C-alpha positions as protocol buffer text, in pm:
chain_id: "A"
residue {
  index: 1
  type: MET
  ca { x: 8240 y: 10470 z: 8824 }
}
residue {
  index: 2
  type: ALA
  ca { x: 7862 y: 10531 z: 8690 }
}
residue {
  index: 3
  type: ILE
  ca { x: 7807 y: 10935 z: 8690 }
}
residue {
  index: 4
  type: GLY
  ca { x: 7450 y: 10841 z: 8816 }
}
residue {
  index: 5
  type: MET
  ca { x: 7659 y: 10702 z: 9181 }
}
residue {
  index: 6
  type: GLU
  ca { x: 7867 y: 10970 z: 9184 }
}
residue {
  index: 7
  type: LEU
  ca { x: 7586 y: 11256 z: 9121 }
}
residue {
  index: 8
  type: PHE
  ca { x: 7411 y: 11057 z: 9396 }
}
residue {
  index: 9
  type: ILE
  ca { x: 7672 y: 11025 z: 9648 }
}
residue {
  index: 10
  type: TRP
  ca { x: 7745 y: 11447 z: 9626 }
}
residue {
  index: 11
  type: LEU
  ca { x: 7347 y: 11481 z: 9640 }
}
residue {
  index: 12
  type: VAL
  ca { x: 7391 y: 11247 z: 9984 }
}
residue {
  index: 13
  type: ILE
  ca { x: 7693 y: 11463 z: 10091 }
}
residue {
  index: 14
  type: GLY
  ca { x: 7494 y: 11783 z: 10040 }
}
residue {
  index: 15
  type: SER
  ca { x: 7169 y: 11622 z: 10200 }
}
residue {
  index: 16
  type: LEU
  ca { x: 7406 y: 11516 z: 10477 }
}
residue {
  index: 17
  type: CYS
  ca { x: 7577 y: 11909 z: 10530 }
}
residue {
  index: 18
  type: GLY
  ca { x: 7225 y: 12082 z: 10489 }
}
residue {
  index: 19
  type: THR
  ca { x: 7045 y: 11887 z: 10739 }
}
residue {
  index: 20
  type: LYS
  ca { x: 7330 y: 11872 z: 10965 }
}
residue {
  index: 21
  type: LEU
  ca { x: 7351 y: 12282 z: 10943 }
}
residue {
  index: 22
  type: LEU
  ca { x: 6970 y: 12297 z: 11005 }
}
residue {
  index: 23
  type: ASP
  ca { x: 6999 y: 12124 z: 11319 }
}
residue {
  index: 24
  type: VAL
  ca { x: 7279 y: 12308 z: 11440 }
}
residue {
  index: 25
  type: ILE
  ca { x: 7077 y: 12659 z: 11369 }
}
residue {
  index: 26
  type: SER
  ca { x: 6733 y: 12492 z: 11523 }
}
residue {
  index: 27
  type: THR
  ca { x: 6938 y: 12338 z: 11840 }
}
residue {
  index: 28
  type: LEU
  ca { x: 7102 y: 12710 z: 11881 }
}
residue {
  index: 29
  type: LYS
  ca { x: 6789 y: 12852 z: 11875 }
}
residue {
  index: 30
  type: CYS
  ca { x: 6574 y: 12575 z: 12131 }
}
residue {
  index: 31
  type: ILE
  ca { x: 6859 y: 12490 z: 12356 }
}
residue {
  index: 32
  type: ASN
  ca { x: 6924 y: 12744 z: 12703 }
}
residue {
  index: 33
  type: SER
  ca { x: 7115 y: 12476 z: 12917 }
}
residue {
  index: 34
  type: PRO
  ca { x: 7367 y: 12151 z: 12829 }
}
residue {
  index: 35
  type: ASP
  ca { x: 7054 y: 11965 z: 13067 }
}
residue {
  index: 36
  type: SER
  ca { x: 6799 y: 11996 z: 12779 }
}
residue {
  index: 37
  type: GLU
  ca { x: 6948 y: 11864 z: 12507 }
}
residue {
  index: 38
  type: THR
  ca { x: 6891 y: 11486 z: 12457 }
}
residue {
  index: 39
  type: ASN
  ca { x: 7196 y: 11354 z: 12298 }
}
residue {
  index: 40
  type: PRO
  ca { x: 7401 y: 11243 z: 12600 }
}
residue {
  index: 41
  type: PHE
  ca { x: 7778 y: 11307 z: 12383 }
}
residue {
  index: 42
  type: ALA
  ca { x: 7691 y: 11627 z: 12306 }
}
residue {
  index: 43
  type: ARG
  ca { x: 7577 y: 11723 z: 12666 }
}
residue {
  index: 44
  type: ARG
  ca { x: 7888 y: 11644 z: 12805 }
}
residue {
  index: 45
  type: ILE
  ca { x: 8101 y: 11836 z: 12542 }
}
residue {
  index: 46
  type: MET
  ca { x: 7820 y: 12119 z: 12636 }
}
residue {
  index: 47
  type: LYS
  ca { x: 7875 y: 12118 z: 12974 }
}
residue {
  index: 48
  type: ARG
  ca { x: 8263 y: 12118 z: 12953 }
}
residue {
  index: 49
  type: LEU
  ca { x: 8273 y: 12385 z: 12697 }
}
residue {
  index: 50
  type: GLY
  ca { x: 7945 y: 12556 z: 12669 }
}
residue {
  index: 51
  type: ILE
  ca { x: 7652 y: 12541 z: 12432 }
}
residue {
  index: 52
  type: LYS
  ca { x: 7748 y: 12726 z: 12107 }
}
residue {
  index: 53
  type: PRO
  ca { x: 8146 y: 12605 z: 12114 }
}
residue {
  index: 54
  type: ALA
  ca { x: 8009 y: 12251 z: 12179 }
}
residue {
  index: 55
  type: ILE
  ca { x: 7790 y: 12274 z: 11878 }
}
residue {
  index: 56
  type: LEU
  ca { x: 8048 y: 12478 z: 11658 }
}
residue {
  index: 57
  type: LEU
  ca { x: 8273 y: 12208 z: 11750 }
}
residue {
  index: 58
  type: ILE
  ca { x: 8018 y: 11873 z: 11703 }
}
residue {
  index: 59
  type: PHE
  ca { x: 7928 y: 12083 z: 11342 }
}
residue {
  index: 60
  type: LEU
  ca { x: 8276 y: 12071 z: 11240 }
}
residue {
  index: 61
  type: ILE
  ca { x: 8372 y: 11733 z: 11328 }
}
residue {
  index: 62
  type: THR
  ca { x: 8046 y: 11628 z: 11160 }
}
residue {
  index: 63
  type: LEU
  ca { x: 8174 y: 11813 z: 10846 }
}
residue {
  index: 64
  type: ALA
  ca { x: 8488 y: 11621 z: 10798 }
}
residue {
  index: 65
  type: ILE
  ca { x: 8323 y: 11293 z: 10893 }
}
residue {
  index: 66
  type: ILE
  ca { x: 8056 y: 11357 z: 10596 }
}
residue {
  index: 67
  type: PHE
  ca { x: 8341 y: 11448 z: 10353 }
}
residue {
  index: 68
  type: MET
  ca { x: 8581 y: 11205 z: 10435 }
}
residue {
  index: 69
  type: SER
  ca { x: 8329 y: 10935 z: 10406 }
}
residue {
  index: 70
  type: GLY
  ca { x: 8197 y: 11081 z: 10091 }
}
residue {
  index: 71
  type: TYR
  ca { x: 8532 y: 11057 z: 9934 }
}
residue {
  index: 72
  type: LEU
  ca { x: 8574 y: 10682 z: 10044 }
}
residue {
  index: 73
  type: ALA
  ca { x: 8254 y: 10603 z: 9868 }
}
residue {
  index: 74
  type: LEU
  ca { x: 8352 y: 10726 z: 9553 }
}
residue {
  index: 75
  type: GLN
  ca { x: 8625 y: 10544 z: 9532 }
}
residue {
  index: 76
  type: CYS
  ca { x: 8457 y: 10219 z: 9674 }
}
residue {
  index: 77
  type: ASP
  ca { x: 8253 y: 9977 z: 9471 }
}
residue {
  index: 78
  type: PHE
  ca { x: 7897 y: 10015 z: 9355 }
}
residue {
  index: 79
  type: ILE
  ca { x: 7768 y: 9776 z: 9691 }
}
residue {
  index: 80
  type: ILE
  ca { x: 7940 y: 10040 z: 9893 }
}
residue {
  index: 81
  type: GLN
  ca { x: 7847 y: 10291 z: 9731 }
}
residue {
  index: 82
  type: VAL
  ca { x: 7495 y: 10209 z: 9741 }
}
residue {
  index: 83
  type: VAL
  ca { x: 7476 y: 10151 z: 10123 }
}
residue {
  index: 84
  type: TYR
  ca { x: 7615 y: 10491 z: 10177 }
}
residue {
  index: 85
  type: ILE
  ca { x: 7366 y: 10622 z: 9944 }
}
residue {
  index: 86
  type: PHE
  ca { x: 7110 y: 10445 z: 10182 }
}
residue {
  index: 87
  type: LEU
  ca { x: 7289 y: 10559 z: 10519 }
}
residue {
  index: 88
  type: GLY
  ca { x: 7329 y: 10873 z: 10441 }
}
residue {
  index: 89
  type: THR
  ca { x: 6955 y: 10900 z: 10335 }
}
residue {
  index: 90
  type: PHE
  ca { x: 6822 y: 10774 z: 10671 }
}
residue {
  index: 91
  type: ILE
  ca { x: 7033 y: 11016 z: 10877 }
}
residue {
  index: 92
  type: SER
  ca { x: 6988 y: 11320 z: 10659 }
}
residue {
  index: 93
  type: THR
  ca { x: 6627 y: 11205 z: 10708 }
}
residue {
  index: 94
  type: VAL
  ca { x: 6672 y: 11149 z: 11097 }
}
residue {
  index: 95
  type: GLN
  ca { x: 6869 y: 11496 z: 11152 }
}
residue {
  index: 96
  type: GLY
  ca { x: 6606 y: 11681 z: 10945 }
}
residue {
  index: 97
  type: ALA
  ca { x: 6344 y: 11548 z: 11140 }
}
residue {
  index: 98
  type: VAL
  ca { x: 6571 y: 11691 z: 11472 }
}
residue {
  index: 99
  type: ALA
  ca { x: 6590 y: 11997 z: 11328 }
}
residue {
  index: 100
  type: HIS
  ca { x: 6246 y: 12049 z: 11230 }
}
residue {
  index: 101
  type: ALA
  ca { x: 6096 y: 11915 z: 11561 }
}
residue {
  index: 102
  type: ASN
  ca { x: 6368 y: 12170 z: 11726 }
}
residue {
  index: 103
  type: TRP
  ca { x: 6189 y: 12439 z: 11515 }
}
residue {
  index: 104
  type: PHE
  ca { x: 5876 y: 12391 z: 11627 }
}
residue {
  index: 105
  type: GLU
  ca { x: 5915 y: 12268 z: 11978 }
}
residue {
  index: 106
  type: VAL
  ca { x: 5718 y: 11956 z: 11902 }
}
residue {
  index: 107
  type: ASP
  ca { x: 5823 y: 11622 z: 11858 }
}
residue {
  index: 108
  type: ASN
  ca { x: 5744 y: 11395 z: 11549 }
}
residue {
  index: 109
  type: GLY
  ca { x: 5743 y: 11066 z: 11483 }
}
residue {
  index: 110
  type: ILE
  ca { x: 6139 y: 11008 z: 11446 }
}
residue {
  index: 111
  type: THR
  ca { x: 6215 y: 11233 z: 11693 }
}
residue {
  index: 112
  type: SER
  ca { x: 5982 y: 11068 z: 11924 }
}
residue {
  index: 113
  type: LEU
  ca { x: 6150 y: 10722 z: 11848 }
}
residue {
  index: 114
  type: VAL
  ca { x: 6513 y: 10904 z: 11934 }
}
residue {
  index: 115
  type: ARG
  ca { x: 6394 y: 11112 z: 12249 }
}
residue {
  index: 116
  type: LYS
  ca { x: 6330 y: 10685 z: 12369 }
}
residue {
  index: 117
  type: ILE
  ca { x: 6647 y: 10600 z: 12219 }
}
residue {
  index: 118
  type: HIS
  ca { x: 6835 y: 10834 z: 12410 }
}
residue {
  index: 119
  type: ASN
  ca { x: 6658 y: 10817 z: 12718 }
}
residue {
  index: 120
  type: LEU
  ca { x: 6729 y: 10415 z: 12739 }
}
residue {
  index: 121
  type: ARG
  ca { x: 7094 y: 10507 z: 12765 }
}
residue {
  index: 122
  type: ARG
  ca { x: 7082 y: 10784 z: 13032 }
}
């Protein structure tokens, strides 16, 4: 494997972890009730476990997925690594936009679209 690809994969892993942490921190800041969570999966867990335990559980599950998928990407062929880098970058961008919107309590272009998608699923 080329050292450049390995570096990019590790950067994506770091970006995914960092933006998820920012998402968690900003969610803790702005969620007062499970009903204010737009993610239906997270909302159900919050109603069962409480807000903080649910956020922690989702964060730990997400970290496990990030590290497992990153490890697998490091083992895969070039094409899969490129897909991982692009997909991970996309997910990091969305997570960062959600954290930004949570923190400043103002939707941006990405979170407006995410909110519309979530509302379609209700």
